[in-house]
N, C-alpha and C positions, 0 to 999 in steps of 0.2 A: 504494500500500500504506500503510495507516495504522499507523505504527510509532513515533510520538513520543507518549510519555505526557504529557498536559497536565492540569494541575490549576489551577483558579481558585477562590480562596477570599476571602471578605470577613469582617469581624468577626462578621457575623450568620449566615453560612451558607457551605457549599461550593456553588459555582455549577455547576461542571463538573469531572469527573474521568474522562477517557476517552482512548483512543488515537486520534490524529488524524494527518493527513499533514503539515500545516504550520500555524504560527500567526504572524501579523504583529503585532508589538507596538509601541505608541507609547512609545518610550523618551525620556528627557529630552534625549538627544543626537541623537534622530532615530528614525524607524521602523526596525525590523529584523525579519527573518524567521528563524524557528527550525524546523529539520527534524531528524529523527533524526541523531545523530552530530555535532551542533553542538558546538563547543568550549565548555567550561564558562566561565561568567562570571555576574556579578550586576550589576544596574543599577536605577536608580529609574525610575518611570513618570511620564509627564505625562498630563493628562486627554486622553482620546481614545477611539478605537475599536480593539478587537482584531478581527482578521479570522481566523476559525478555518476552515481548509480540512479537511474530514473525509476527502477523498480527492483525488488528483491530478486537476486539471481541474474540480473541483466549484466551485459558487458558494460564497463564504464566508458563514459565519454571523457576524454582527456583534454585538459585545457592548461597550457603552459602559462605560469604567472611569474612575475618578477616583483619582489618586495611588496610591502603593504601591511595591512592589518586584517584580522578576522575577529568577528564578534558573534558569540552565540548568546541569544537572549530569547525573550518571549516571542519575538517576531520571527525567529528562526536563525539561520546563519547568514550573516552579511560579510562579504569580503570586499575590501577597498584595496585594489592592487595598483601598483605603478603601471603595469602593462599586463595584457592577457591576449593569448592567441590560441585558437583551436588547433 
């Protein structure tokens, strides 16, 4: 079930804003996965790839990101990246 709201934005544009199952994020302290109901927190990103799972068991959509911040809260996962490309 796709129930985590995920938004990825760069200074140039909004890359994605959709409900997904899970996102694996390259944090500066290591990769972490976010699903609906995750505890709130904020962290910085390292250059790497996001893995966006649209549904359980699906192949991930990979999006390369450079720098930025990730925030998990009541509204879901919001990533503000310096740059992003599929």
